[in-house]
N, C-alpha and C positions, 0 to 999 in steps of 0.2 A: 293246851294247845299239842299237837303230834308234830315232829321235823319234818314231815311231807309236808303237812298242811302251811306249817312257819314257810316252809323254800317255795311253794307254790303261790302263796300268796303274796309273798315280796319278790320274785323273779317277776311276776304277771302286772305288780302295781309299778315296778320300776320300768319294766319293759312299755306300757302302758304310758307311762309319763315321758322317756324318751320320745318316744314314739312323736306323742302330740309337741313337745317343743322342737321336734327337726322340721316336724310339717310345717309347725308355722312359722318356722324361720324363713319358708318359700316367700310367702305371701299370701298372709293373716287377713286379706281383705277379698281375696276371693272365695266365691260361694261354695265351690268345692273342697276349697281349705278349711273353711269355717263351719261346715256342718259334718266333715270327718273328724275336725279336733271336736266337736261337739257329740260326735256320734265316741269317738274314744275316752272323752272325759266322761260318760253318762257309764262307760262299762267301770272305768276307774273309780267312780263314786259308789257302785253299789260294790263291787270289790273290797274296796277301803271299810264300806259299812260292815258287809261281810266278816271280814279281817277284824274290827274289834270288838263284834261280838262274842267273837271266838275267847277271847279275853278273859281269863277267871274273875267277872264282876256279873253278878246274876242281873241288877236293877241294869246296866250299860247294854246287856247283852237283848234284853228283849226291847229296849229302844232303838240300838243299830242295826236288829234283825228285821225291826218294822222299816227303821229306814232305807235298811236295803230293798225293803220291797217296793217302796216308793221310788228309789231311785231307779231299779232294774222299770220301772214302766217308761221311762226316757229313751231307753235303750231302742226299743223298736221305732222310733217317733225319730231319734236322731239317724238313723239309718233307714230310713224313708227320706228325712231329705237330702244324706247323701245320696241316697240311688238315683234319688230327680236331679240334681245337678251333677252327676256324673254322666247321666244320659242326657243333658241339657232338656229338661223337660222344667217348664214351669209349672209352678203349685200355683193355684188362683189363691183370692183371700180368702172366698169361702170354704174350701178344702182346709187351708192352713187354722183356719179358725177352729172349725168341728176338730181336728185330730190334736191341737193343743187344749183344748178343752176338755176332751174326752181321757188327754194324760192326766192332765190337773187334778181331777175329777179321782179317777183313779191311783194318783200319787195319795192323794186327802186319805182315801179308801186305806189306803196301805199303812198310815199312821196308827190304825184305829185295830179293834181286839176282831173284827170284820174279816182278816184277811191274815193276821196272825195273831193268834187268840194267847199260846203261851208259849214257856220255853221252858227244854229241860235238860242238864250238863248229865252227860255220859260217864261213867268211870275213867274216859281217855282224857276229859277235860274237854269235847267237841260238844255243840248246841245244837238239838234238836226242837224245831218250833211246832209249835199245835196248830194246825189250819183252822182259819176263819170258815165263817160260812160264805164269803165272797170271792172266797180262794181263785173262784172258777171264771169271774170275770176277768182277772189277769192272761189269764191261760187263752181265754177268746182271744183277748186287745193281741196278745204275742201274735196267734196265730194270723189272725185278719193283717196285723199292720207287717209283716214279714211277706207273707204272702203277696199283698200290693206290691210291695218291694221289690221280690225277685220277678215278678210279672213285668215290671217296668226294664228289671236290668235284662231280663230276656228278649225282651222286645229289642232294646237297643243292642243286646249282639247278634242280631240277626244282621243288620247293616255294617257292623263295626268293623274296624282294620282288624289284625289278628294279633296285634297285642294286646287288643283292646277287652277282645272275648279271650284271651288268656287271664288278662285281671279277673275279668267277671267272674270265670268258672273256679280259680283259686277262691276269691273272696266267699261266693255261693257255697261254694263244697264246706270250707273253715267255719263259717256261720252256720250253717245249716246243721252242722256235728256238732257243734257246741250249745246252739240253743235248745237243739232237739234234748240231748242230755239231760243240761239244765231244767227244761220243761218239766222233764219226764220225774227227774229227782226231787226237784225244788218245790212244783206243783201237783204233778199227778201224782205222782207215789203220795206222797203227806197225804191226800184226798183218803186215803185206804190207810193211813196210819201207818207207813212204812218210809221214816224221813232218816233215819241211818247213811242213806246211800248220797244225798246231799253234799254232806262235809267229805266222804270219801269218794265219789266220783263227778260229783257236779261241779264242784269246784276245780281239780285239777283237767275237766274238760276245759275251763277256760282259755288254758294255754294251747289249746287246739284255733280258738279264735283268733288269741294273739299272735300263733305262729302263721297261719292264712294271711292276714293283714299285712304283717311284716313282709312275708314272702312275694306279695304282691306290690310291696312299697320298695324290696330293694332289687330282687331279682327282675323285676317287670315293669318298674321305673313309671309307678302309678305317678310319683309327684317330683323323681327326679334329684332326691335328696342325697345319692352317693357321696360327696363331696363334702356336706356336709356331715354325713355320717362317717366318715372316715377321720374327719376332724375332730370330730365329737367324741371317737374311739382313742384317737390320741390324748386329747385331754382327759378321760377319764382313765387312759392306760398309764397318763403319768401323773395323776391323783392318786390312781392304787399304787403304784410302785413308792410314789412317795410317803405316804401313810402308813402303807407296810414297812418300809424303813423304819421311820419314825416310831411307828407301834411297837414292833418288834425292840427295837432299842431304848423305848422306854422300859417295856416291858420288863426286858432282861436285866435293865439296868435298876429297874424298882424292885425286881428280885435279890440283886446283889445288894444295893441299897438300905429297901424296904425289906425285909423277910416275913415281916407280920402281913397279914390280909388287910387291917383294918388301915382305912388313910388316914394319920395326922396332918397335921399343919404343914409339917414340913415337906411330905407327899404331895399335899394338894399344891404347895409352892412350885415343887417338882415338875409336874402335871403344866401347871401354868406355863412355867416357863419353857416347857419341850414344846406347848401350844404355840407362844411365840416364836420361839425357834423356826417350827412348823412353817409359820406364815410368813416369815424372812424369805425363808430358802425355798419356798413353794416356788415362785415365780421363776427363778432361773434355772429350777429342776426343771420346769414345766417346760420351756424353750427347748431347754437339751432335748428332752424326749420329743417333742413337737417336732425336731428338726428330723431326729430319728424316726420318728413314723411317717412323715413325709416324706422320706425317701425310701422308705422298706412299700408303702400301702400308693404313694402317687407318682411311681416313675414315669407311669404313661402320661403325665400331665401339661398339659398344650393350651392353646387360647384357640377355639374354633374359629372365633372370627378373624384370625392371623391366616387360620389352614384355607376359610374360604379367599379372602381379600389373594394370597398367593397364587390359589386354582382360576381365580380370574384374570389375574396379570397373564398367565401359562397362557388360557385359552385365547385372550385376545389378542395375542400377539405372535400365535403360532397357528399355521393353517395345516402344515405338515404332519399327516395322521401317525407317521413311525416316530415322529420327537415329539408332537401333543402327547401319545399315550406314554413315552418313555419320561418325559419331563410329570407329569401328573402322578403317574406311581412312584417315581423316587419321592418328590413331594409327601406325598401319605405314608407312605413307609418311613420316611424319616421324623414326619410331624407326629404321626400316630403312634410310633413306634411298633410297628408290627412288620412280620414277616417275610409276608408274601403279598402281593397285590398283581392283580391282573384285569385286562381290559377286553372283553371280547366285543367284537364288533362284527355284525350282520348284514347279509347283503341280499338281498332275494331269498331272506327266512335261511339262509344257508350262512356256516361261519365263514367270513371273510378273514377277518385279520388278529389276531393275539398279540396285545401287548403286554408287556413288562413280564410277569414271572410267568415259563410257558409251562403251558397244563400237558403232560406226555401221554397224549390218548387219542386214540383212532376219533378222527373230526366228525365222521360220522355218527360214533356212540356217543362222543360227550354232546350234540348236540340234542339225540335223544335225553339224554340226563338233564340238562338246560331246560329243556320242555317238561319236564317233570315236576322240575322245581317249581314252575309256576310262574306267576308274572305280579306275585306282591315280593314286598321288601324280608328276607328273611332273615334272622338273627340266633344265629346256633346253639346259645346259650339258653335262649326261651323256647326253645321246640322241644316237644316230647319223644320219646323213643318211637322211631316207625323206620321207612324209607328214607324219609326225607334228611332224617338228622343222617343216616349211616351215609345217604350220596354226600352233604355237607362232611363228615368229617372225613369218608375219603378220598375227596378235593382238599383240606384240608382249609374250608371257607365258615370263616367264622360269621361273617358277613354277606351276605348275597344278593346285588339291588340291579333287576330289571332298568334297562335306559330306556325311558319310554319316550314318543314323540307322537301325537294324536292318535295315543291308542295303539300306536303299533312298536312293536320290540326292536328295537336296532340296536342293541346289544346288551351286554352287560357287566355290571362292575364286582367282582369279587376280592373280600378283603380277607386275610390270613386272620391269626390269632394274633394279640401283644405278645409283646417280648418275655415280659413281667410274668403273664398267667392271667391278668386282670381282664375284667369284663367289660362291655362296651355300653356306657351310660347315655343318655339320652342328649345330651351333647354332645358326643360321639354320631350317634345318629342323625342328629339334625345338618350337624354340619356335613357329613357325607350325604345325606341326600341332596344339601343345597348343591353342593359338590357336582354331583353326577345329573340334577338337574342341566346346569351350566355345560357339561360334558355332554351332553347329549346333542345340544345345539351345535356342540363344536364337531362332534364327528360327524353329523350329518351334513356341515358345513365342509369339513375335512373330505370326505367321501366325494362331494360335489366336486370338489376343487381338483381330487385325484382322476373323476370323470373327464374332469375338463382338461387336463394334462393330456390324458390318457389317447382322449378324441383331439386334440391338436397336433401330439405326436401322430397319431394316426393320420388326420387331414394332412399335415405336412408332406409325410410319406405319400399318401394319394396325388397331392397335390406335386410333388418331386417327381413322381413316375409319372402324370400325367403332361409335365412339362417338359421331361424329357422324351415323351412320346411327341408333344406338339413341335417340339426343336427338329423332330427327328422327321416328320412331316413335313415340316415350313421348308427344310432344307431339300425334300424331295422337290415339293413345291418349287423352289427357287429355283430347282436344275430346272425343271419340265420347263419352267417361265422363261429361262434362259435358253432351253432348245428352242422353244417356239419362237421366240424372237429372233433367235437366230435362223431360225428357218425361214421365217416371214420376210427376215432383212434379205436374206440370199433370194428368195422366192421372186422379192420383189425387183430386185435387180437384174436376175434372169429374164424377168418379164419385161423390164422396160425397153431392151434393145429389140425383142422382135416388133413390142407392143407399136415402136416409134417406125419402124418401116411400115409396117400395114398402116398404119395413120399416113404414114406420107402417100404410099400408092393407093389408097382408098378415096385420100382427099384430091388426089391428082384426078383421079377419074371421075368423081361427082364434078370436078370443074369442066370435064369437056378436053383435059391435057392429051388423052387417047383417043378423040374423036368423039364422034355427035352418037348422042344416045336418045332412047324414047324417054320421056316422061314417069313412066314405070318402072324402068333402072332407074334413073335418077334419085327417085323417091326415098327406092330402097339403097343406095349409098349412100345418101344424105343419113337418112338411121343411123347407117351404120358408121359415119363418122361420130353422131351423138354417143353413142354407144361404147364408141372408143375412148370418147373423153370420161365419159362415166367409169372408164376400167382405167384411164389413167389417173380419175384422181382418187379412187381407190386404192390403187398403187403408191401412189403420192402420201397418201395416209398413213396407211403401212408402212413407208417410210421411215416418215417422222415418229410412229409409234419405235422402233424398233432403234430410233435416235435417242430418244427419250429414256427406252430402258437403259441404254448405253450410254446416257450422258453426253450426248455429243448433239442434243437438240440446242439451237442455239437461232437467234433472230437476226436478221438483214437489215440493219436498221436504215434506212435513205429517209431523205427530204420528199415529204409526197402529198398529193390534196386527197383528205379521207373524204371530203365531199363529193367529189366528182367521181371518184371511186364507188361513194354507195347511189349515188346517180346513175353511173353506168349499170350496176350490178341490176337495179331495179327495172331499169328498160331492158335487159337480157332476160329478164324473168319474167316480162308484160305475156310473150305469145304461150309458156306452162301456165299461165293463170289462166290466160284466156280458154286457152283448151279445156282445162279443168273446170270451165265455169266457175271460177273464183274472183271476186271483185277485191281489187288493190288499189289502195290509194295512199300515196307518197306525199309527207309533210315534210316541207321544206326547213329549214331553221330562219328563224326571223335575223340573227344575227351570221354575219359571213364569218366561217371557218379558216382560218389563216389554215398555211401548209405545215405541218411539223414532221419528224423523225419516227417511223415506224416501219415495220415489216411488211409492206405491197399487198405481198404475193399471199402471205400467210393470214394478213387482215382481210382480203380478200374471201380465201376459204371460209371462214369464220362468217362472216356477211351474208355469200352465197347458202352455207351452210343452214342462216336462221330465217332466209328468204324462203327457201327452197322446202325447208321443213313445214313452214307454215302452211304452202301450197298442196302439198301433197295429205297434209292430216287436218284440211282442212275442206273437203270437198264442198262445192256450189256455194262456198262460205264466201267471206267476208275478211278482207287482212287491210291491217291501218301500219304504215310504216312512219316513225318519228325519229326525225335528227335535230339534236337542240344542241347549242354552246350557250354556254352561262359561266361563268368565274372560271374560264379556263379549262372548264370539263365538259368533255360531249357525249350526249346518252344518245342512245339508238337503241330504238325498241321496234321489236315486229310483234302486234297483235293479232291474235285471232280469235273467230269465235269457231275452234275444231272440236275433235276430239276430249282435248286434257291429256291429265294427266293421275291415272290413279293414287289416291293418297297415300297408299303403304308404299309405293314405286317411287318417290320421288325424292329421296336420299340417295337413290344408286344411281338416277339419271344419267351424271355427267362423268360414273365409271365405266370403265375400258370396258368393251363389247358388251354393255348395258342395253337392251333395248323393252322398251313397257310390252305387256301384255296386247295392250287396243292398238298401238303403233304395228305390230307383230303381223296381226291382221291386216291391215291396208295397205302395209309393203314388206312384203316375206323377204325381198334380196335387200332389206338393209345390213349395215356391216354393223352398227353400234359404236362408231370409233369419231363419227363427226363432233357431237358433243365432248367428248372427252378432251378432242384437239383442240376446239374452241375455248373451252374454259381454262387450259393452259397457256396457249397463246394470248389470249387476254389478260391474265395473270400477269406472265412475263412482260407484258406491256406494262403493268402498274395498275391495271384496272379490275375491276370487280363486274363479276355477273350476273345479269337483272333475269329473277326466274319466277314467274308466279304461275299457278294453273289451277283451272278445279276441273275434274272431270264433266263432260259432257257441255259444259261451258264455253272453255277457251283457255288458251295459253298464252305468256306475253314472254319472247324472249329477248335478252338484248347484252349491252356492257354498258359502263361509262368506265371514260379513258381520260384522266388529266393529261394535260398535252401545254407545252410552254412554247411560247412564240420566239419562233427563230428571226434571227438577225436579219435585217437588209431586205425581209418579204412585206 
């Protein structure tokens, strides 16, 4: 056997065995893991049998060449199972039975002369097999099984994520090249009696298959066994160092102590002793080298669960976007031991904020590059040459992760390379993905909080401005109101004196003081006296309002008879009611009302106002006047069936200068201050206004007044 073939067999077998052990250590019960191990060991069995067939023994060579042909049958079967499990496709019992029966039949045939008829050894020691008549069945079987497997993987690749697509491409490429070369050199060419290339080309080609699978596992994290691989490497390194040291020492000592090549009993004892010493010293040296390799290869070791937990605490306790970004960036940098981390936040599809490592770039151009990178997770180590890789390297992004919320990108998380130069494994990616998911919601909440804060500030500024304007307007209104009250007070006082003189002269003339007059003139003078009385009442009302505004409105409380006062007012309004065709009924109280203290003049104005309004606003209607006394409370009500008060104007009815719209049409000359004064007078006496009204049905105006019996009355 040539040195090249020996090295090829050894490296291939050791690599396959180590891969099987590492993958099995992850989860041997997994369907994907077990099918991969089956595939790996099928190749191992084929190569092992081929290796033994190359040993210098003709009888063994024929048996193991046929054994290799049988073992090779299980390689496409195992790959089919792995492809189905990888693509998450279930193989039915019927399909599984057919595949196994076909493989077992061909495996049995492989042990017969129908596949490998004879063998012969070349001068270099290589074995050349003579093909049997059914060797072509093996070729057809391989082509069908691998075609089915590749079809499954190609279909799965269409909808798979980018990392899975890369794994599939690497595996398919490596396996295709290796299988095609072996089919040609081991099956096709022997049919044409060309067998020398099987060992020269076919066996080394198996390294391509092994390299492709190893690359998919380690660099594209098919089984995420980086941590185990590093530990294994440390263990093998320790074993290599110990064995090398003891081997060299043993050989050197043996050459010194035992110069002859033949082993004597003493030499055998020496090597046994050396082996014992090696056994005792191996574990201490292994621990030392393990610490060394851990420090060298696992500088970035951390617990992803702790990273996620710490990130969750930050996210749940911080709402401010700047503080949130700074704390998350510091956490990722310190735990994952990376050079830089950037959190890019978008708003309305434009860059809104950059937290962490500041990207020195024009924001508009930066946004174009971010859009070009797409919407998928990118790991720079796993991307082939191209513009995407160039962009990631130009920004020094090792991981680029869009932050999505309901299929909308609201930002990006970009992480730089690790400080020790190692690559990111599955644990890193899963951890940072979970952090990113939580961070996405936190950023959205933080943006909403910022918008609310800004809105509150803006709203507060607007409220402050509006308040200032209202205060200024209110000051102007207050000044205008004061000026108006001053004018009313001045005008009222100025009108009182001349009006009193006019009242005196007209009244005297109407009473015949200046001589006899005809009935027509007398009627006009009496009408003038009535209008003068109305004018005097209006002036008194205006004076009272000005006194209220000035805080000088006071009651002149004296002992008086309220029942007699009301009876007098009812009698004085009878003529007016008859004139306007209003039927007026007065319902006297069942109990006598004692005298008590009140302002007789102001109370007279209230009673007169209620009765007069009922007459004016109930043309050709009916009025009921009620007076009751019960439990030291007087109740006075005037109930009419007049026009009523519109519902939307009831609240304003007792305000200063307000008149309902329907009242203005009947009495355009009203002042709108009678009810306002009445309410104030009653409330100052400790009473309450009674008011009920229904448009078109009528109204009830009145008051309740508590009284206390006066002594000696």
